[in-house]
C-alpha positions as CSV (number, residue, x, y, z in Angstrom):
1,X,0.0,0.0,0.0
2,X,2.9,2.6,-1.4
3,X,-0.3,4.9,-1.9
4,X,-0.8,5.5,2.0
5,X,2.9,6.5,1.9
6,X,2.6,9.0,-1.0
7,X,-0.3,10.4,0.7
8,X,1.5,10.8,4.1
9,X,4.4,12.3,2.6
10,X,2.4,14.7,0.5
11,X,1.0,15.6,3.6
12,X,4.1,16.0,5.6
13,X,3.7,12.7,7.5
14,X,6.7,10.9,7.9
15,X,5.4,8.6,10.9
16,X,3.3,6.9,8.0
17,X,6.5,4.9,7.1
18,X,6.0,2.5,10.0
19,X,2.0,2.7,9.4
20,X,2.9,1.4,5.7
21,X,5.0,-1.6,7.1
22,X,2.1,-2.7,9.3
23,X,-0.7,-2.4,6.9
24,X,1.4,-3.9,4.1
25,X,2.5,-7.1,6.2
26,X,-1.2,-7.4,7.0
27,X,-2.8,-7.0,3.5
28,X,-0.1,-9.5,2.3
29,X,-0.9,-12.1,4.8
30,X,-4.9,-11.6,4.9
31,X,-5.0,-14.3,1.9
32,X,-2.4,-16.6,2.8
33,X,-2.8,-19.9,4.3
34,X,0.2,-19.2,6.6
35,X,-1.6,-15.6,7.6
36,X,-3.9,-14.5,9.6
37,X,-6.4,-16.5,7.9
38,X,-4.7,-19.6,9.1
39,X,-5.2,-21.3,12.8
40,X,-5.8,-24.4,14.4
41,X,-9.2,-25.9,12.6
42,X,-10.8,-26.4,15.9
43,X,-10.8,-22.6,16.2
44,X,-11.7,-21.3,12.9
45,X,-14.7,-19.4,11.5
46,X,-14.7,-21.3,8.4
47,X,-12.8,-21.6,5.6
48,X,-13.1,-19.6,2.1
49,X,-11.5,-21.3,-1.1
50,X,-9.1,-23.7,1.0
51,X,-8.4,-20.9,3.1
52,X,-9.1,-21.0,6.7
53,X,-10.3,-18.0,8.4
54,X,-9.3,-17.8,11.8
55,X,-11.7,-16.9,14.9
56,X,-9.2,-14.4,15.8
57,X,-9.3,-12.6,13.0
58,X,-12.9,-12.9,12.1
59,X,-13.5,-11.5,15.6
60,X,-11.0,-8.1,15.0
61,X,-13.1,-7.5,11.6
62,X,-16.2,-7.8,13.6
63,X,-15.1,-5.7,16.1
64,X,-13.9,-3.0,13.5
65,X,-17.3,-3.2,12.0
66,X,-19.1,-2.7,15.4
67,X,-16.9,0.4,16.2
68,X,-18.0,1.8,12.7
69,X,-21.6,1.1,13.0
70,X,-21.4,2.8,16.7
71,X,-19.7,5.9,15.1
72,X,-22.0,6.3,12.3
73,X,-25.2,5.8,14.4
74,X,-23.9,7.7,17.3
75,X,-24.9,4.6,19.5
76,X,-22.8,3.4,22.6
77,X,-24.3,-0.1,22.6
78,X,-24.9,-2.8,20.1
79,X,-27.9,-5.1,20.4
80,X,-27.5,-9.0,19.9
81,X,-29.4,-8.8,16.6
82,X,-27.4,-6.0,15.2
83,X,-24.3,-7.6,16.0
84,X,-25.7,-10.7,14.5
85,X,-26.3,-8.7,11.1
86,X,-22.4,-7.3,11.6
87,X,-21.0,-10.8,11.8
88,X,-23.1,-11.7,8.7
89,X,-21.8,-8.4,6.8
90,X,-18.3,-9.3,7.8
91,X,-18.3,-12.8,6.7
92,X,-19.6,-11.8,3.4
93,X,-17.3,-9.0,2.8
94,X,-14.7,-11.5,3.3
95,X,-16.0,-14.2,0.8
96,X,-16.3,-11.5,-1.7
97,X,-12.9,-10.0,-0.9
98,X,-11.3,-13.4,-1.7
99,X,-12.9,-14.0,-4.9
100,X,-12.7,-10.6,-6.2
101,X,-9.0,-10.1,-5.0
102,X,-8.2,-13.1,-6.9
103,X,-10.3,-11.7,-10.0
104,X,-8.8,-8.1,-9.9
105,X,-5.2,-10.0,-9.9
106,X,-6.1,-11.9,-12.7
107,X,-7.1,-8.9,-14.6
108,X,-4.6,-6.7,-13.7
109,X,-6.9,-4.4,-12.1
110,X,-5.2,-1.9,-9.6
111,X,-5.6,1.5,-7.9
112,X,-2.3,3.5,-8.6
113,X,-0.9,6.0,-6.0
114,X,-2.0,8.9,-8.2
115,X,-5.3,7.8,-8.1
116,X,-5.9,7.3,-4.4
117,X,-4.4,10.7,-4.1
118,X,-6.9,12.3,-6.5
119,X,-9.6,10.5,-4.7
120,X,-8.8,12.0,-1.4
121,X,-7.1,15.4,-2.1
122,X,-7.1,15.7,-6.0
123,X,-9.7,16.9,-8.5
124,X,-12.0,14.1,-8.5
125,X,-12.6,13.5,-5.1
126,X,-14.6,10.5,-4.1
127,X,-18.3,10.9,-2.8
128,X,-17.3,9.6,0.7
129,X,-14.4,11.9,1.3
130,X,-16.5,15.1,-0.2
131,X,-19.5,13.9,2.6
132,X,-17.1,14.0,5.2
133,X,-15.5,17.0,4.7
134,X,-17.9,19.2,3.6
135,X,-18.3,22.5,5.5
136,X,-21.8,22.5,7.6
137,X,-22.1,26.3,7.2
138,X,-21.4,26.9,3.7
139,X,-22.3,23.4,2.2
140,X,-19.1,23.6,-0.1
141,X,-16.4,20.9,0.2
142,X,-13.2,21.8,1.6
143,X,-10.0,20.4,0.3
144,X,-7.8,22.1,3.0
145,X,-9.6,20.5,5.7
146,X,-8.8,17.1,4.5
147,X,-5.0,18.2,4.0
148,X,-5.0,19.7,7.3
149,X,-6.6,16.3,9.0
150,X,-4.3,14.1,7.0
151,X,-1.2,16.5,8.4
152,X,-2.1,16.1,11.8
153,X,-3.4,12.5,11.7
154,X,-0.5,10.8,13.6
155,X,-1.7,13.1,16.5
156,X,-5.2,11.7,16.3
157,X,-6.2,8.9,18.6
158,X,-5.1,5.9,17.7
159,X,-8.6,4.2,16.8
160,X,-9.2,7.4,14.8
161,X,-5.9,6.6,12.8
162,X,-7.0,3.1,12.6
163,X,-10.3,4.3,10.9
164,X,-8.5,6.4,8.3
165,X,-6.7,3.4,7.3
166,X,-9.4,1.3,6.9
167,X,-11.5,4.1,5.3
168,X,-8.7,4.6,2.7
169,X,-8.8,0.6,2.1
170,X,-12.3,0.8,1.1
171,X,-11.8,3.5,-1.2
172,X,-9.2,1.3,-2.8
173,X,-11.5,-1.8,-2.8
174,X,-14.6,0.5,-3.8
175,X,-12.6,1.8,-7.1
176,X,-11.2,-1.9,-7.7
177,X,-15.0,-2.7,-7.8
178,X,-16.1,0.1,-10.4
179,X,-13.2,-0.7,-12.6
180,X,-14.3,-4.5,-12.3
181,X,-18.2,-3.5,-12.9
182,X,-16.8,-1.1,-15.9
183,X,-15.1,-4.0,-17.5
184,X,-18.0,-6.5,-17.2
185,X,-20.6,-3.9,-18.7
186,X,-18.3,-2.9,-21.5
187,X,-18.4,-6.3,-22.3
188,X,-22.4,-6.1,-22.7
189,X,-23.8,-5.1,-25.7
190,X,-27.3,-4.3,-26.9
191,X,-28.0,-5.2,-30.5
192,X,-30.7,-3.1,-32.6
193,X,-32.9,-6.2,-32.8
194,X,-32.8,-6.6,-29.1
195,X,-33.9,-3.4,-28.5
196,X,-36.6,-3.6,-31.5
197,X,-38.2,-6.7,-29.5
198,X,-37.8,-5.1,-26.2
199,X,-39.7,-2.4,-27.4
200,X,-42.3,-4.3,-29.3
201,X,-42.9,-6.8,-26.3
202,X,-43.5,-3.9,-23.8
203,X,-45.8,-1.8,-25.8
204,X,-48.0,-4.2,-27.7
205,X,-50.9,-4.6,-25.6
206,X,-53.6,-7.7,-25.5
207,X,-56.9,-7.9,-23.8
208,X,-59.2,-10.5,-24.0
209,X,-61.1,-13.4,-22.1
210,X,-60.2,-16.8,-20.5
211,X,-61.7,-19.9,-18.9
212,X,-60.0,-21.6,-16.0
213,X,-60.6,-25.1,-14.9
214,X,-58.7,-25.0,-11.5
215,X,-56.9,-28.0,-10.1
216,X,-58.4,-27.7,-7.2
217,X,-61.8,-28.7,-8.4
218,X,-60.3,-32.4,-8.3
219,X,-59.7,-33.5,-4.9
220,X,-56.5,-35.0,-4.5
221,X,-57.6,-37.8,-2.8
222,X,-59.2,-39.1,-6.2
223,X,-56.1,-38.9,-8.0
224,X,-54.0,-42.1,-7.7
225,X,-50.2,-42.2,-8.3
226,X,-47.7,-45.2,-8.4
227,X,-44.3,-45.6,-6.9
228,X,-42.9,-45.9,-10.4
229,X,-44.4,-42.7,-11.3
230,X,-43.2,-40.6,-8.5
231,X,-39.9,-41.8,-9.1
232,X,-39.8,-41.4,-12.7
233,X,-40.9,-38.0,-12.1
234,X,-38.1,-37.4,-9.5
235,X,-35.5,-38.6,-12.0
236,X,-36.6,-36.4,-14.9
237,X,-36.6,-33.2,-12.4
238,X,-33.9,-33.7,-10.1
239,X,-32.2,-30.3,-10.5
240,X,-35.9,-29.0,-8.9
241,X,-34.9,-30.3,-5.7
242,X,-31.3,-29.3,-5.4
243,X,-30.7,-27.6,-2.1
244,X,-28.3,-24.6,-2.2
245,X,-27.3,-25.0,1.2
246,X,-27.4,-27.4,4.7
247,X,-30.4,-26.8,6.2
248,X,-32.3,-28.5,9.6
249,X,-35.7,-29.4,10.4
250,X,-36.7,-29.2,14.1
251,X,-39.7,-30.4,16.4
252,X,-40.3,-28.6,19.6
253,X,-42.5,-28.5,22.6
254,X,-43.1,-25.0,24.4
255,X,-43.8,-24.4,27.8
256,X,-45.2,-20.7,28.2
257,X,-44.4,-18.8,31.5
258,X,-47.8,-17.6,32.4
259,X,-48.5,-16.0,36.0
260,X,-50.2,-18.5,38.6
261,X,-53.0,-18.3,40.6
262,X,-50.8,-17.4,43.5
263,X,-49.0,-14.9,41.4
264,X,-52.5,-13.4,40.5
265,X,-53.4,-13.5,44.2
266,X,-50.2,-11.8,45.2
267,X,-50.5,-9.1,43.0
268,X,-54.2,-8.3,44.4
269,X,-53.0,-8.3,47.5
270,X,-50.1,-6.1,47.2
271,X,-52.8,-3.6,45.6
272,X,-55.2,-3.7,48.3
273,X,-52.8,-3.3,51.5
274,X,-52.0,0.0,50.2
275,X,-55.5,1.2,49.7
276,X,-55.3,3.0,53.2
277,X,-52.3,4.7,52.6
278,X,-53.2,5.7,49.1
279,X,-56.6,7.5,51.2
280,X,-54.3,9.2,53.6
281,X,-51.4,10.6,51.5
282,X,-51.4,14.0,50.6
283,X,-48.8,13.4,47.9
284,X,-50.2,11.4,45.2
285,X,-47.7,11.7,42.7
286,X,-44.9,10.6,45.3
287,X,-47.0,7.8,46.4
288,X,-47.8,6.3,42.8
289,X,-44.2,7.0,41.7
290,X,-42.9,4.9,45.0
291,X,-45.7,2.3,44.8
292,X,-47.1,1.6,41.2
293,X,-45.6,-0.2,38.1
294,X,-47.1,2.5,35.8
295,X,-45.8,6.2,36.5
296,X,-48.1,9.3,37.5
297,X,-49.5,10.8,35.0
298,X,-49.8,14.6,35.4
299,X,-51.7,15.4,32.7
300,X,-55.3,16.8,32.4
301,X,-57.6,14.6,30.5
302,X,-60.9,15.2,28.9
303,X,-63.9,12.8,29.5
304,X,-63.7,11.8,25.9
305,X,-60.4,10.5,26.5
306,X,-61.0,8.3,29.1
307,X,-61.1,4.8,28.7
308,X,-61.2,3.5,32.1
309,X,-65.1,3.1,33.4
310,X,-63.9,4.2,36.7
311,X,-62.5,7.0,36.1
312,X,-65.5,8.3,33.9
313,X,-67.7,7.5,36.9
314,X,-65.4,9.5,39.2
315,X,-65.1,12.1,36.5
316,X,-69.3,12.6,36.3
317,X,-69.6,12.5,39.9
318,X,-66.8,14.8,41.0
319,X,-65.7,12.7,43.7
320,X,-61.8,14.1,44.4
321,X,-59.7,12.4,46.9
322,X,-62.2,9.2,47.1
323,X,-60.3,6.0,46.3
324,X,-62.0,3.4,44.3
325,X,-62.2,-0.5,45.1
326,X,-59.4,-2.5,43.4
327,X,-60.4,-3.5,39.6
328,X,-58.7,-5.8,37.3
329,X,-57.3,-3.8,33.9
330,X,-55.8,-6.2,31.5
331,X,-52.6,-7.6,32.9
332,X,-52.6,-4.8,36.1
333,X,-54.7,-4.9,39.2
334,X,-55.3,-1.1,39.7
335,X,-57.0,1.3,42.3
336,X,-57.6,5.3,41.2
337,X,-58.0,8.4,42.7
338,X,-59.5,11.9,41.3
339,X,-56.9,14.2,42.1
340,X,-58.4,17.5,40.5
341,X,-61.2,18.3,38.2
342,X,-61.1,21.9,36.4
343,X,-62.2,23.7,33.2
344,X,-59.4,24.4,30.6
345,X,-59.6,25.7,27.1
346,X,-60.0,23.9,24.1
347,X,-56.8,25.4,22.6
348,X,-54.4,28.3,23.6
349,X,-52.7,30.9,21.3
350,X,-49.4,32.1,22.7
351,X,-46.2,33.6,21.8
352,X,-42.6,33.2,23.4
353,X,-39.2,34.2,23.4
354,X,-36.7,31.4,24.2
355,X,-33.2,31.9,25.9
356,X,-30.9,28.7,25.9
357,X,-28.0,28.3,28.1
358,X,-25.0,29.0,25.9
359,X,-21.5,27.1,26.0
360,X,-19.7,28.3,28.9
361,X,-22.5,29.9,30.5
362,X,-23.6,29.7,34.0
363,X,-27.2,28.8,34.8
364,X,-27.5,31.6,37.1
365,X,-26.5,33.9,33.9
366,X,-29.1,32.8,31.6
367,X,-31.7,33.0,34.7
368,X,-30.7,36.6,34.8
369,X,-31.2,37.4,31.0
370,X,-34.5,35.5,31.2
371,X,-35.5,37.9,34.4
372,X,-34.3,41.1,32.4
373,X,-35.8,40.5,29.1
374,X,-39.2,39.1,31.1
375,X,-39.2,42.7,32.8
376,X,-38.9,44.5,29.4
377,X,-41.6,42.1,27.8
378,X,-44.1,43.3,30.4
379,X,-44.1,46.7,29.2
380,X,-42.1,46.8,25.9
381,X,-42.9,45.4,22.3
382,X,-42.9,41.7,22.7
383,X,-42.7,40.6,19.1
384,X,-39.8,43.2,18.7
385,X,-38.1,41.5,21.6
386,X,-38.6,38.2,20.5
387,X,-37.5,38.9,16.6
388,X,-33.9,40.4,18.4
389,X,-33.6,37.7,21.4
390,X,-35.4,34.4,20.8
391,X,-33.2,31.2,20.2
392,X,-36.4,29.8,18.5
393,X,-35.7,30.2,14.7
394,X,-39.0,28.4,13.9
395,X,-41.1,31.5,15.5
396,X,-38.7,34.3,16.0
397,X,-39.4,35.8,12.7
398,X,-42.8,35.7,13.6
399,X,-42.2,37.9,16.5
400,X,-42.4,34.5,18.8
401,X,-46.1,33.5,17.3
402,X,-46.8,29.9,17.7
403,X,-50.2,30.2,16.7
404,X,-53.3,28.1,18.5
405,X,-52.2,24.6,19.8
406,X,-54.1,21.9,21.7
407,X,-53.3,20.7,25.1
408,X,-50.6,18.1,25.1
409,X,-48.5,19.5,22.2
410,X,-45.9,21.3,24.2
411,X,-44.0,20.0,27.0
412,X,-45.3,20.3,30.3
413,X,-44.2,23.2,31.9
414,X,-44.9,25.1,28.8
415,X,-48.3,23.2,28.3
416,X,-49.6,23.8,32.1
417,X,-48.5,27.9,32.0
418,X,-50.6,28.0,29.1
419,X,-53.8,26.2,30.0
420,X,-53.7,26.7,33.7
421,X,-53.8,30.5,32.6
422,X,-56.1,33.3,31.3
423,X,-56.0,35.5,28.2
424,X,-53.1,38.0,28.3
425,X,-51.1,36.2,31.2
426,X,-47.5,36.6,30.9
427,X,-45.1,33.8,33.0
428,X,-41.4,33.0,33.0
429,X,-41.0,29.2,32.6
430,X,-38.1,26.7,32.3
431,X,-38.2,23.3,30.1
432,X,-35.6,21.4,28.6
433,X,-35.2,23.7,25.9
434,X,-34.2,26.8,28.1
435,X,-36.4,29.7,29.6
436,X,-39.4,31.0,28.2
437,X,-41.1,34.1,28.2
438,X,-44.8,33.2,27.3
439,X,-47.5,35.7,26.3
440,X,-50.9,34.0,26.2
441,X,-52.8,35.7,23.6
442,X,-56.2,33.9,22.8
443,X,-57.9,30.9,24.3
444,X,-60.8,29.0,22.4
445,X,-63.6,26.9,24.1
446,X,-64.0,25.4,27.3
447,X,-64.1,21.7,28.6
448,X,-63.9,19.7,31.8
449,X,-60.8,17.9,32.3
450,X,-59.4,16.1,35.1
451,X,-56.5,14.6,36.5
452,X,-56.0,11.0,38.0
453,X,-53.8,9.1,40.1
454,X,-53.5,5.2,39.7
455,X,-51.9,2.6,41.6
456,X,-51.3,-0.2,39.4
457,X,-49.5,-3.7,40.2
458,X,-48.6,-5.8,37.0
459,X,-49.8,-9.6,37.3
460,X,-46.6,-11.3,36.2
461,X,-45.1,-14.7,36.7
462,X,-42.4,-14.7,39.9
463,X,-39.5,-16.6,40.0
464,X,-41.1,-19.5,41.7
465,X,-43.2,-19.7,38.8
466,X,-40.7,-19.8,36.3
467,X,-39.0,-22.3,38.4
468,X,-41.9,-24.7,38.2
469,X,-42.5,-24.3,34.7
470,X,-38.7,-24.9,34.2
471,X,-38.9,-28.1,35.9
472,X,-41.7,-29.3,33.7
473,X,-39.6,-28.4,30.8
474,X,-36.8,-30.6,32.3
475,X,-38.9,-33.4,33.4
476,X,-39.9,-33.9,29.6
477,X,-36.4,-33.4,28.4
478,X,-35.2,-35.9,31.1
479,X,-37.6,-38.5,30.1
480,X,-37.2,-38.2,26.3
481,X,-33.4,-39.5,24.8
482,X,-34.5,-39.7,21.0
483,X,-36.8,-38.6,18.4
484,X,-38.7,-41.4,18.8
485,X,-39.6,-41.1,22.5
486,X,-40.2,-37.4,21.7
487,X,-43.1,-38.1,19.6
488,X,-44.4,-40.7,22.3
489,X,-44.1,-38.3,25.0
490,X,-45.8,-35.4,23.1
491,X,-48.7,-37.5,22.8
492,X,-48.9,-39.1,26.0
493,X,-48.4,-35.8,27.7
494,X,-51.0,-34.1,25.6
495,X,-48.2,-31.5,24.5
496,X,-48.6,-29.2,21.4
497,X,-45.7,-30.1,19.0
498,X,-44.6,-27.3,16.9
499,X,-42.1,-27.4,13.6
500,X,-39.6,-25.5,12.1
501,X,-38.5,-26.4,8.7
502,X,-35.7,-25.2,6.4
503,X,-33.7,-23.8,9.2
504,X,-30.1,-22.1,7.6
505,X,-26.6,-22.0,9.4
506,X,-27.1,-18.3,9.7
507,X,-30.5,-18.0,11.2
508,X,-31.0,-16.0,14.3
509,X,-34.5,-17.0,14.8
510,X,-37.3,-19.8,14.4
511,X,-40.6,-19.3,13.1
512,X,-42.9,-17.9,15.7
513,X,-39.3,-18.0,18.3
514,X,-37.6,-14.7,18.4
515,X,-34.4,-14.5,20.0
516,X,-33.7,-18.3,19.1
517,X,-30.5,-18.2,17.9
518,X,-29.1,-20.7,20.3
519,X,-31.5,-23.5,19.2
520,X,-30.2,-23.3,15.5
521,X,-26.7,-23.6,16.7
522,X,-27.5,-26.6,18.8
523,X,-29.4,-28.2,15.6
524,X,-26.4,-27.5,13.8
525,X,-24.3,-29.3,16.0
526,X,-26.7,-32.4,16.5
527,X,-27.7,-35.4,14.7
528,X,-31.2,-36.3,13.6
529,X,-32.9,-37.6,16.3
530,X,-31.0,-35.8,19.2
531,X,-33.1,-33.9,21.9
532,X,-32.0,-30.5,23.2
533,X,-31.7,-29.3,26.7
534,X,-34.2,-26.8,28.0
535,X,-33.7,-23.3,26.2
536,X,-35.3,-20.2,27.4
537,X,-36.9,-17.9,24.8
538,X,-38.3,-14.9,26.3
539,X,-41.2,-16.0,28.5
540,X,-41.3,-19.7,27.5
541,X,-39.0,-22.7,27.9
542,X,-38.2,-25.1,24.6
543,X,-37.2,-28.5,24.0
544,X,-36.6,-29.5,20.6
545,X,-35.2,-32.6,18.4
546,X,-33.7,-32.5,14.9
547,X,-36.1,-34.2,12.7
548,X,-34.3,-33.7,9.3
549,X,-31.0,-32.8,7.8
550,X,-31.0,-31.8,4.3
551,X,-27.6,-31.9,3.1
552,X,-26.2,-29.6,0.4
553,X,-26.8,-30.8,-3.4
554,X,-29.7,-33.0,-4.7
555,X,-32.2,-34.4,-1.8
556,X,-33.1,-37.8,-1.7
557,X,-36.1,-39.0,-3.0
558,X,-37.8,-40.1,0.1
559,X,-36.9,-36.8,1.6
560,X,-39.1,-34.9,-1.5
561,X,-41.7,-37.6,-2.0
562,X,-44.8,-35.8,-0.8
563,X,-43.5,-32.8,-3.0
564,X,-42.9,-34.9,-5.9
565,X,-46.5,-36.7,-5.5
566,X,-48.2,-33.2,-5.4
567,X,-46.6,-32.5,-8.8
568,X,-47.5,-35.6,-10.2
569,X,-50.8,-35.4,-9.1
570,X,-51.0,-31.7,-10.5
571,X,-49.8,-33.1,-13.8
572,X,-52.3,-35.9,-13.9
573,X,-55.2,-33.7,-12.7
574,X,-53.7,-31.1,-15.7
575,X,-54.1,-34.1,-18.2
576,X,-58.0,-34.7,-17.0
577,X,-58.9,-31.2,-17.4
578,X,-57.2,-31.0,-20.8
579,X,-59.1,-33.8,-22.1
580,X,-62.3,-32.2,-20.6
581,X,-61.5,-28.8,-22.1
582,X,-60.5,-30.5,-25.4
583,X,-64.1,-31.9,-25.5
584,X,-65.5,-28.4,-24.7
585,X,-63.7,-27.0,-27.5
586,X,-65.0,-29.7,-30.5
587,X,-68.6,-28.8,-29.4
588,X,-67.7,-24.9,-28.8
589,X,-67.4,-23.9,-32.6
590,X,-64.8,-21.2,-31.7
591,X,-67.3,-19.6,-29.0
592,X,-65.5,-19.4,-25.0
593,X,-69.0,-19.0,-23.7
594,X,-69.8,-22.5,-24.9
595,X,-66.1,-24.0,-23.8
596,X,-67.2,-22.3,-20.2
597,X,-70.5,-24.2,-20.3
598,X,-69.5,-27.7,-21.5
599,X,-66.2,-27.7,-19.1
600,X,-68.0,-25.9,-16.2
601,X,-65.9,-23.2,-16.1
602,X,-66.6,-19.5,-15.8
603,X,-65.5,-16.8,-18.7
604,X,-63.4,-13.7,-17.2
605,X,-61.6,-10.8,-18.8
606,X,-57.9,-9.7,-18.7
607,X,-56.5,-6.5,-20.5
608,X,-53.6,-4.3,-21.0
609,X,-51.1,-7.9,-21.3
610,X,-47.8,-7.4,-22.6
611,X,-44.8,-10.3,-23.5
612,X,-42.7,-8.6,-21.2
613,X,-44.8,-9.0,-18.2
614,X,-45.6,-12.5,-16.7
615,X,-48.3,-11.2,-14.7
616,X,-51.9,-10.7,-16.2
617,X,-55.0,-9.0,-14.8
618,X,-57.4,-11.7,-13.3
619,X,-55.0,-14.3,-13.7
620,X,-51.7,-13.6,-12.2
621,X,-48.2,-15.0,-13.0
622,X,-48.8,-17.5,-15.8
623,X,-46.0,-17.4,-18.5
624,X,-47.5,-20.1,-20.9
625,X,-50.1,-17.6,-21.4
626,X,-48.2,-14.7,-22.1
627,X,-46.2,-16.9,-24.3
628,X,-49.5,-17.5,-26.3
629,X,-51.2,-14.5,-26.5
630,X,-49.2,-12.7,-29.1
631,X,-48.9,-15.9,-31.2
632,X,-52.4,-16.9,-31.2
633,X,-54.1,-14.5,-33.4
634,X,-57.2,-12.2,-32.9
635,X,-60.6,-14.1,-32.2
636,X,-59.0,-17.5,-32.2
637,X,-59.3,-20.1,-29.3
638,X,-56.5,-21.4,-27.9
639,X,-55.9,-25.1,-27.2
640,X,-56.2,-26.0,-23.6
641,X,-53.0,-24.4,-21.9
642,X,-51.3,-26.1,-18.9
643,X,-50.4,-23.2,-16.2
644,X,-49.6,-23.1,-12.5
645,X,-53.3,-22.4,-11.1
646,X,-55.0,-24.8,-13.8
647,X,-55.7,-25.3,-17.4
648,X,-56.6,-22.4,-19.5
649,X,-58.4,-21.5,-22.6
650,X,-58.1,-17.9,-24.1
651,X,-59.2,-16.1,-26.3
652,X,-57.6,-12.5,-28.0
653,X,-60.1,-9.8,-28.5
654,X,-58.3,-7.2,-29.2
655,X,-54.2,-6.4,-29.8
656,X,-52.9,-3.3,-30.0
657,X,-49.7,-3.3,-31.8
658,X,-46.8,-0.7,-30.7
659,X,-46.5,2.3,-32.1
660,X,-44.1,2.3,-35.5
661,X,-41.0,4.8,-36.3
662,X,-40.5,4.8,-32.3
663,X,-37.1,6.1,-31.1
664,X,-35.2,3.1,-29.7
665,X,-32.7,4.7,-27.4
666,X,-34.7,4.5,-24.2
667,X,-35.7,0.8,-24.9
668,X,-31.8,0.1,-25.7
669,X,-31.1,2.0,-22.5
670,X,-33.4,-0.2,-20.7
671,X,-32.1,-3.3,-21.6
672,X,-28.7,-2.1,-21.2
673,X,-29.5,-1.1,-17.4
674,X,-31.1,-4.5,-17.2
675,X,-28.1,-6.1,-17.8
676,X,-25.7,-3.8,-16.1
677,X,-27.6,-4.3,-12.9
678,X,-27.3,-8.1,-13.2
679,X,-24.0,-8.4,-14.7
680,X,-21.5,-7.8,-11.7
681,X,-23.5,-9.6,-9.1
682,X,-23.9,-12.7,-11.7
683,X,-20.3,-12.6,-12.3
684,X,-19.7,-12.6,-8.8
685,X,-22.3,-15.3,-7.9
686,X,-20.8,-17.6,-10.7
687,X,-17.2,-17.1,-9.0
688,X,-18.6,-18.2,-5.7
689,X,-20.4,-21.1,-6.9
690,X,-17.0,-22.2,-8.0
691,X,-15.1,-22.3,-4.6
692,X,-15.7,-24.1,-1.6
693,X,-17.0,-22.0,1.5
694,X,-17.6,-23.6,4.7
695,X,-19.0,-21.5,7.1
696,X,-18.5,-22.7,11.3
697,X,-19.4,-19.4,12.9
698,X,-22.2,-21.3,14.5
699,X,-20.1,-23.3,16.5
700,X,-19.2,-20.1,18.4
701,X,-22.0,-17.6,17.8
């Protein structure tokens, strides 16, 4: 990476020579069998084209990805799902690096020293560099800032230096990828007749009618198939039963942790025991926050917004200070007291002046500024003062005017100052935004509102209940040594067996089971018939058994027999329905209505069909029909067409040809764009299929 040296030299950073040596050493070793990819096979994250990926190296790359993610999102922590996503991202990057590095080398693709300098400091600045060093005040890219940053890079923290080196590596890799894509795309050519066909297939429209003889009208139970027929179909269509990767299927039982009767009684008792104290307290907010599972709500609410029947009853009778009986509300036992009832405006119009605490300014100083300005506002021109002093840019230019707003739209201190006062009031209020000088200029309407204090205790499972449910799951697991006993015990114990099929090694969840990565890991370490220990998945305990291991490649006949049987039965149904449609066509004399009558179908319409699209209105995706419409001829009935959903007979009532003498440039560009979008990825995927990739991350994560 002498390109880095050149950048450092041009920026006056001799210390970069040391960085060059380290980075060069790492890059030379990345894909060497004896380098950082190498290691003890038992401690490898996997292998890519014969090179082992050491766990240490993989975790180092993941940690870099985590730090970049934190920096880009301003987050201090990364949750498990995000960490799993980043591990997948790093693995895919390693696979791409391995494949494409070899491809670039074989083609002689490289990024020169001058190119990298040009991307960072020259005339063709990379968009990522431009974005990072754009002056927020002017919106202009600041090349001097880049030079200054690189010149002082050795004075930056070590993690910042590392991030810059990785950023440069990214720029080089990105440019190499762009060159490769350009080579692939330059090799793609769109002949004139391609563009003509695309234009014709996109702009020629067909409309007509069809009769569908649905496969579903014939019950599966009435269609007989032999073992010989099934095996013949399988042998002829083996490619359709190929698995691109290894997969697992498991059955499992689930023990849900729910609150017991004792838990329910305990929650009820804990609320009931507080009743006398709740009635006697003169500090409802403090009492609620100390004793309730839900915080005190200090807001007034209108009767129309009330949900609780208890609150509605208190509101109607104005029984302030009275505590209700304990009542059940969803997962909570509650008791409620009406703290206050008042008449408040429907909406308020106000203006304000906001003063924020400046950097280095004390709290006392900003309060003094607010007091002085408040005194001026009482007798001065409020609008002029707001324009000159308010630090709320949205309202300052309007003289501080906020217009009308409903209760609850502003932060609470601001809200209460407006809705608890009267027209003409001017007050000084502090919020999280700063000090506000508020002038209430108008009010609209009036409505009764009330404030309630509610003690709520959630009914939830206790530690004892979790222990009891775990014991039940543990007992099942201990009495279930293998898959056959799993089936037997599920039936004898009256449990519900659930299934999760086609589990991939990288899956982090099973169908219906969030955060179940540990079950996936266990499944990939186990053989068919193995029974798991007890797994805790949120509020449930799981015991699973591996019922099927699908190896990579062509699936065995027995494994896909059910699927094959469905296909063979569908084909037999098609033969029966085609015979029925042929008979109807013989008597129809070109009339689709008679076909529908004789074949017991219904005539339906479609319109706007094009050869380019496989989707037809009223039909769906049926390529066989699209392929027939534009060669059938207008007014002619088709032969019976075997589709995905059933057997069709169609007629084209109208065919609108594409306009002639059209400019083919858009069509040619559209085809070129399609090819370009596919070209690079398909080239990569083709190379990927040619190498062996073993992903063993499930052994560690």
